[in-house]
Phi, psi and omega in degrees: 000113187222076185249146176291125183214173176272151170289148181224163176240145183233152179233133175245155007271007188280354180055053176248134182237134183238139173208174183238127173279136180239127181185194184298338178264013174102198183257113189243126182283118180245152179224138171245127175242130177245113191239129174293130179228351180193160167239123180217142173056033179076009181235156175266131182254131182237152176249132179261125179242123178242131178198182176261135178275121180265102183297321182295317181274351183054050187207162177264129180253109181267000182254352183294147177245109186287315183051048183260009176070021185226032184305315182297320180291322177297315179295324177294325177294317177299319178299318178296323178296318179296321176301312180300315182297316184283349170298324184260346180228077192285348176260009185293136169248121188249122176265142176215132174212152180286156177285345175220160176303323180296319180290323176300320177296321178295320176300317182297317178296322178294317177299318179306315185293326185247018185302316181302318180290317181298318186289351172295332187242336190226155161277139178235124180239154173236149178257126180226124180053041175082003181235143178273143175211153177307136182301128177231147179290151176067022173237133182273129178240159178255347180208155180235147180230132181225137176207156190290141172291155181292148169062026176268143171254109183265127181275163176300136189268348189303329179243316190298321185263021175252133175286167180299323180291325178294317179300320183293320187260000185298138176289153177295158178301132182269122179292147179284147175282172187304313186294333178286327181279321190266339184224055182297332181296342180303325188289341177295341184249003177299129184308321180297320180290317178299317179299315181292323178296317179298318179295320180296318178297319179297314180299317182295322180287327185280329193251132177293152179293143167300144184304325183297337180290341180274354180281143178278146178283000000 
């Protein structure tokens, strides 16, 4: 997997990743939060939240539309983040859905573009009419599920999954501001995160597991 992506910074134990989108609309601070919300079928289930960090409101905006001309690069960055996360959480099942139908479609188009690269490392499923199925092109899904393939050794992504051009142009690591360092527990109560967690629980309760989830590693 060798995709052009943004450099990112991560914070533990909250599993928050920060990076900056660069494009015609400027430099936009983005955040990915991966949050544990359930244990089912012997696996840990996480919800992926992607949004823009609003410094003025001190809040995460999951409804903003960046239109910065870099959707593919943003999705490649999210994929690299998932690789990093699953190195340390190898049984993780990660759910992702857009905050609006339009954003979900954008996610789908982005996955479509980099599907070959993603499938080198992960199983990718889509939910359609309440049922999970392997992700296929030209089919509309309302939610996406990604989890690591068996017996893979995933390397650290900070260098290996960066192209030479990405390494050359990568922005320096951005230091966290005070509120990110001193009050990470705050994000568990951010309305956007709570909304996504509630939706993830609903999806998990409504939809049967894909058969592959019942296989032992």
